N, C-alpha and C positions, 0 to 999 in steps of 0.2 A: 761776854758778860751775861749772866743769867738774870732775866727779868720776869716779874710776874704781872701780867696785864689783865687779870681776872678782877674786874670791877665789882662793886656791890650789887649793881644792876645785873651783870652777867651771872653772879652767884645765884641771885634769886631766880633768874630765868632758867638756868640749866641745873639748879639744885645741886651745885657742886661746892664743897667747903674746902678752903685752903688750910692745910695744917703745916705751916712753914713751907718747906720745899715739896710738900706732898699735896696732891689733889684727890680728894676722896669722892668716888662715885657710889660706893657701897660700904657698909661698915667693915668689910673685910677685903676691899678692893681699892687700892690707891695708886695714883701715878706719881712718879718723881721725875720732873723734867730737868734735863742736863743740857744746857745751852739751847739745843734745838730738837732734841729727841727725848722720848719718854721711855723709862722702864717702869715695870708694874710689879707691886708687891700684893700677893694674894695670901690672906691669912689674917685672922683676928689679931688686934693689937695685944702684944704681950704673949702671944702664942708661940710655942716652939714648933708648931706645924705650919710652916709657911713656905712659899715658893716665889722665886724671882723669875719674872718674864723679861727676857732680853737683858743685855749688858751694856748698852750705851756706847758712848764714844770712847776712844783712847784716852787715858788719864782720868777716867771717871770712877775708878774703883774706890778712891777714898770718899767721894760723895755718895756713892751707892752704899758703902758700909756704914757711914754716918747715918744716913737715912734709915737703914735697917736697925741700927742701934736705937735711934729715936723711937721707932715704932715697936720693936720687939725686944729691946733691952741690950745691954752691953754684952759683947761677945756671941751675940746671936748669929745663927747661920741657917741658910734655907735647907729644905730637904733635897732640892734639886734647882737647877735653872733650865727653864724651858725657853727655846728660841722660836720666835715667829719665822726668822730667816737669818742668814749669816752675813749681811751687808755690814761694811765696816762700822757704821754708826749704830748697829745693834749687837756687835760682839767685841767692841773696842776694849772693854775691861775684862773680857772673858778670861784670859790667861791669868791675870792677876787674882781675879776672884776664885777661880778654881783651885789655884795654889793656896790661897788663903783659907778657903772653906773646905776644901777637899770633897766636892760634891759632884754627882753626875750631871751631864748636860744632855738634854734630849732635844731632838730635832728631827723633822721628816727625813726619811732616808735619802731623798734627793738633795737635801742641804748638806749631808754629811761630807761630801767631797771639799766643800768650802771651808769647813772647820777642822779638817783633819790633814790639811796640806796637799790635797790631791789635785785641786783644780782652782783656778781663778775664775771669777765671774766674767761675763762678756764686758767689753769696754762700755763705760757710760756714754750717753749720747748727748753732746752739747748742742746739736742742731735742732732739738725739739722746740726751742724758744721758751718764753715764759719768764726770763729773768736772770740775774747774775748767778744764782745758785746752780741753774742749769748750765750756764756758760762755763762755769769753773769745773764742771763735772770731770773732765779729763785728769784733773789734779787729784782727785779722791782715790784712796786706796781700793783695790778690788780683790785683795786677798792672793792666796788663801791664808787663813790663820790655821793654827795647828794646836789642838788641845789633846791630841792623842787618844788614848783609850777611855778618857773620861766622856767622850762623845758617844751617845747611845741613840738608836732610833726610837721614835715614838711607837708605842704599841699600835699594831695593825687594826685593833678593834675600835680605835677612836677615843679610847680612855686617855686621861692625862695623868701621869704618875704623880701621886701625893696630892691630887686635886680631885677628891670624890665630888661628883655632881657636875663636873665640867667635861667637855669633849672637845677635841680638836677637829677642825674642819679644813680640808685642803682648799687653799685659795691661791693657786699659782697664778703666775702672770708677771708680777713684779719680780719674782725669782721662781726658780723651778719648783722648790719644795716649800713655798710660803704656806704657813698655816695661820688660822685665827682660832681663838678659843672662845667657847660659848658655854653659858650655864642656863639650862632650860628653866630652872626654878624662878629666876627673876629676869631672864633674858638679858644678862650682862654679857658684853661682847668685848674681847681684847683682840684688836684687829691687826696689829702690826702696821704694814704699809699697804694693804689691800685697798684701803682708801684712807684719807687723812683729813684733818679739820683745819689745815692751813695750806696756802699755796706754796708748796715746798720749793718750787723753782725760783721763788722771788726772795731776795735778800731782805727787802722791806717787810714783806709778810712774815717771814721767819723772825725778824726782829721784834715786830709788834704782837705776833701771835694772835692776829685777828681771827676770830672763830668763824670759819666757813667751810663747808664740806667740799672736798675735791677728790679726784680719782687718785691712783697711786702716783708717787713722784715720778714725772715723765721721763726725766734724764736716766733713771736707773731701772726702768721697766723694759723687759726684754721680750714680752710676749703679749701683745695687745688683745688678741681674741680670747686667751685664757684669762686676762686680767678682767675683761668685760663679763665673762661667766662667773668669775669669783664675786664680783660686786652684786650681780643678780642673786647668787646663792646667799650672800649675806643679807640682802634686802628681804628675801623671803623669810628670814627668821624673825623679822620685825623686832629688832633689838630695842630694849628700853633705855639702854645706856651703852656707851662705847668709849673706850680708851684706845686711841690711835697712836701709831708710832711717833707722829709729829702733829702738834697742835693740842688745843685745850679739849679736854674730854667734853662729849655732847651727850644729852640724855633727853628723854621725853618725846613729846609729838614732833618737835622740830627734827630730831634725829630720824625718826621713822619717816617723815614726810620727805625730807631732803634726800635721804638714801634711796628711797624709791624713785625720786626724780633722776638721780644719778643713774640708777640701774636702767631706767627706761630710755635715757637719752645719753647713754655712756659715750658714744662716739662723738657727739656734738660737744659734750661738756668736758670730757676727760682725755680722749685720745688726741695726740698732736696731729697737725695737718701734715707734717713732714717729719722725717727722722729715720734713723738707720733700721729700726725695728718696726716701723709702721708698715712697710711693704712686705716684710718678711721677718718672722720671729727668729730669735736665736733658739737652738735646741740643746737639750741636755738630758742625760740619763744618770744612772747611779754612779757612773765614772766621773761625771762633771760635764762640762761644756763640750759638745761634739760638733757643733756647727755654728759659726757667726757669719751673719750676711755682711756683704761688703759695705763700707761707709758711704754715706751719701754726700754729695758736694756740699761743702759748708761755705755759704756766701760771706760769713761774718768777717774772716781775715781781710777780704777785698774791701768790704765796707769800712772797716777800721782803717786800712791803708789809704783809702780814697779820702776819708775824713781827715787824716793826718796831713795828706798832701794838700787837701783844700785849705786847712788852717794855715799850713806853711805858706801857701801861695798867697793867702790873704795878708799874712804878716809882711812878706816881701813887698807885695804891691802897695801896702800901706806906708812902709818905709820909703819906697820910691816916690810915692805921692807927696809925702811930707818933705822929702829932699827937693822935689821939684817946686814946692811952695816957698822954699827958703831962698 
């Protein structure tokens, strides 16, 4: 169920206006939240020149097209779809949207294997801790999806097709070819999952959308050294506004301050203490994943089993005690 927890106080504080299902951070930049993930529309309202950033969860195509119609008019379609990366919650509606709109999809060349059917991502890591969303990570799809010849590499010069004034910035770590988009004129930043503004590992945080800055979702991050450098790279830009892949957009002094703190103390604040990719990252190239480190021992099944046995023993002892009392 989609909820909107942006209160009047939060709107005033972060200068974000809610337009029905859309959250506006600039006159031509809005986020559309679908359950727990944001897609982004870039283009002035009513314009025929607009671009969609990411494609949300599976079954989200209708919601995205309705939001596009609300902002740009009936039967509108983007000039292109730009992907920050190819995880399932960012490409879920991609095949439906590309069939409906017949538009190209641009991604970093290191992300192309995951949207053209050549490679699956490394397995998510449920051992990182942090909450139920992380614990359920093995159930999430890891691809690949396949949109065939519609997939195109982003230009090597850093420009973004159909978005003059914007540039893409390599921000790997969460995925091999993860990118963020930046506009120098107003320091607007579209982050993807290089950092997020909710604790994505926690089901409670996801449900409430409490706004707080965090590193990339831990259970899906495959390369922590690169993830650290990516956050430092983004903090150096001193963005004035940021739409992240998960959470409420953040703007102003709070964004700049908290992002710098995250960059300065990344290992303490963002990196899990244990996990499959903490000791050693997965490796990938233009073919896809080429190395996955061995899994770490997961204590949770034993903890759960011990808890179940303990509860069972308590019930049995309680029944025996009650029988002896009669």
